[in-house]
C-alpha positions as CSV (number, residue, x, y, z in Angstrom):
1,M,11.6,-15.3,-4.8
2,K,14.1,-13.2,-2.9
3,L,14.7,-14.1,0.7
4,F,15.7,-11.4,3.1
5,S,17.8,-11.3,6.2
6,P,16.9,-8.7,8.7
7,E,20.0,-6.7,7.7
8,R,19.1,-6.8,4.0
9,A,15.5,-5.8,4.8
10,N,16.7,-2.9,7.0
11,A,19.0,-1.7,4.2
12,L,15.8,-1.1,2.1
13,I,13.9,0.9,4.8
14,P,15.1,4.4,3.6
15,K,13.9,3.7,0.1
16,L,10.7,2.0,1.2
17,E,9.8,4.9,3.5
18,S,9.6,7.4,0.7
19,L,7.8,4.9,-1.6
20,V,5.2,3.9,1.0
21,E,4.7,7.6,2.1
22,E,4.0,8.5,-1.6
23,L,1.7,5.4,-1.9
24,L,-0.3,6.5,1.2
25,A,-0.5,10.1,-0.2
26,R,-1.9,8.9,-3.5
27,R,-4.3,6.5,-1.7
28,R,-5.6,9.4,0.4
29,E,-5.9,11.6,-2.6
30,L,-7.9,9.0,-4.4
31,A,-10.2,8.4,-1.4
32,I,-10.8,12.2,-1.1
33,K,-11.6,12.5,-4.8
34,L,-14.0,9.6,-4.6
35,L,-15.8,11.1,-1.7
36,E,-16.0,14.5,-3.3
37,S,-17.5,13.0,-6.4
38,D,-20.2,11.0,-4.5
39,P,-23.6,12.6,-5.3
40,A,-25.0,11.3,-2.0
41,L,-22.5,13.5,-0.1
42,Q,-23.2,16.6,-2.1
43,H,-25.3,19.4,-0.4
44,A,-27.1,20.3,-3.6
45,P,-30.4,18.6,-4.5
46,P,-29.8,15.6,-6.7
47,R,-30.1,16.3,-10.5
48,R,-31.2,13.9,-13.1
49,P,-28.2,11.9,-14.3
50,R,-26.5,13.0,-17.5
51,I,-24.7,10.6,-19.8
52,A,-21.4,11.9,-21.1
53,S,-21.1,11.8,-24.8
54,A,-18.2,12.7,-27.1
55,R,-19.4,16.4,-27.0
56,S,-20.5,16.4,-23.4
57,A,-19.5,19.2,-21.0
58,L,-19.0,16.5,-18.3
59,P,-15.4,16.1,-17.4
60,P,-13.7,12.8,-18.1
61,P,-13.0,10.5,-15.2
62,K,-10.0,11.7,-13.1
63,F,-9.4,8.6,-11.1
64,G,-7.6,6.5,-13.7
65,E,-4.4,8.4,-13.4
66,L,-4.4,8.1,-9.6
67,K,-5.2,4.4,-9.8
68,H,-2.4,3.9,-12.3
69,E,0.1,5.8,-10.0
70,I,-1.0,3.7,-7.0
71,G,-0.4,0.5,-9.1
72,R,3.0,1.8,-10.3
73,L,4.1,2.5,-6.7
74,I,3.0,-1.0,-5.5
75,Y,4.9,-2.5,-8.5
76,R,8.1,-0.5,-7.6
77,I,7.9,-1.7,-4.0
78,E,7.2,-5.3,-4.9
79,S,9.9,-5.3,-7.6
80,L,12.4,-4.9,-4.7
81,G,11.2,-8.4,-3.5
82,C,8.8,-7.0,-0.8
83,V,5.1,-7.7,-0.4
84,V,2.7,-4.8,0.2
85,K,0.3,-6.1,2.8
86,D,-1.8,-3.1,3.7
87,I,-1.6,0.3,2.0
88,D,-3.6,2.2,4.6
89,L,-1.3,1.0,7.5
90,G,1.9,1.1,5.4
91,L,2.6,-2.6,6.0
92,V,5.3,-4.3,4.0
93,D,6.6,-7.9,4.4
94,F,9.8,-9.5,3.4
95,P,10.0,-13.2,2.5
96,S,12.5,-14.9,4.8
97,M,13.4,-18.1,6.6
98,I,13.6,-18.7,10.3
99,D,14.6,-22.2,11.6
100,D,14.2,-23.5,8.0
101,E,10.5,-22.3,8.0
102,P,9.3,-19.7,5.5
103,V,8.2,-16.6,7.2
104,Y,7.7,-12.9,6.6
105,L,9.8,-10.2,8.2
106,C,7.3,-7.5,9.0
107,W,7.7,-3.7,8.8
108,K,5.3,-0.9,9.3
109,L,5.8,2.7,8.1
110,G,7.1,4.7,11.0
111,E,9.1,1.9,12.5
112,P,12.9,2.6,12.4
113,R,13.8,-1.0,11.4
114,V,12.5,-4.4,10.7
115,A,12.1,-5.9,14.2
116,H,9.2,-8.4,13.8
117,W,8.2,-11.5,11.9
118,H,5.2,-13.7,11.4
119,G,4.3,-17.0,9.7
120,I,3.3,-16.9,6.1
121,D,-0.3,-17.8,7.0
122,E,-0.4,-15.2,9.8
123,G,-0.8,-11.5,9.7
124,F,0.3,-8.3,11.5
125,S,-1.6,-9.2,14.7
126,S,0.5,-12.4,15.1
127,R,3.8,-10.8,14.6
128,K,6.6,-11.7,17.0
129,A,9.9,-9.8,17.9
130,L,12.9,-11.0,16.0
131,G,15.0,-13.3,18.2
132,A,11.8,-14.6,19.9
133,S,11.0,-17.7,18.0
């Protein structure tokens, strides 16, 4: 496991910003498509369900490609040594050590730099400013 200093984590922010923005866009796109396909949300009266067969006119599922893209983006981010903590909030953690204790440096999309940390058993709501142990 890679360990990050604040400087090393901050050096990744420009790359992470674009990856996390793309991840959020794909996640939003998937959520919209799922909602649009929900029969309960359609205004037309419900029809009897049809089962797609090899010759069916029903379109094949379109969500697999988006799910694959989301997984690929998470893999790209985590291959840098980071941990994706919350897609919807754009939270990314960086394994680190403070005072010989394992911690996560914490960054949220929109923040200009990594300026917070939290214990490995804690989350975003417990984060502390770097330099304030």
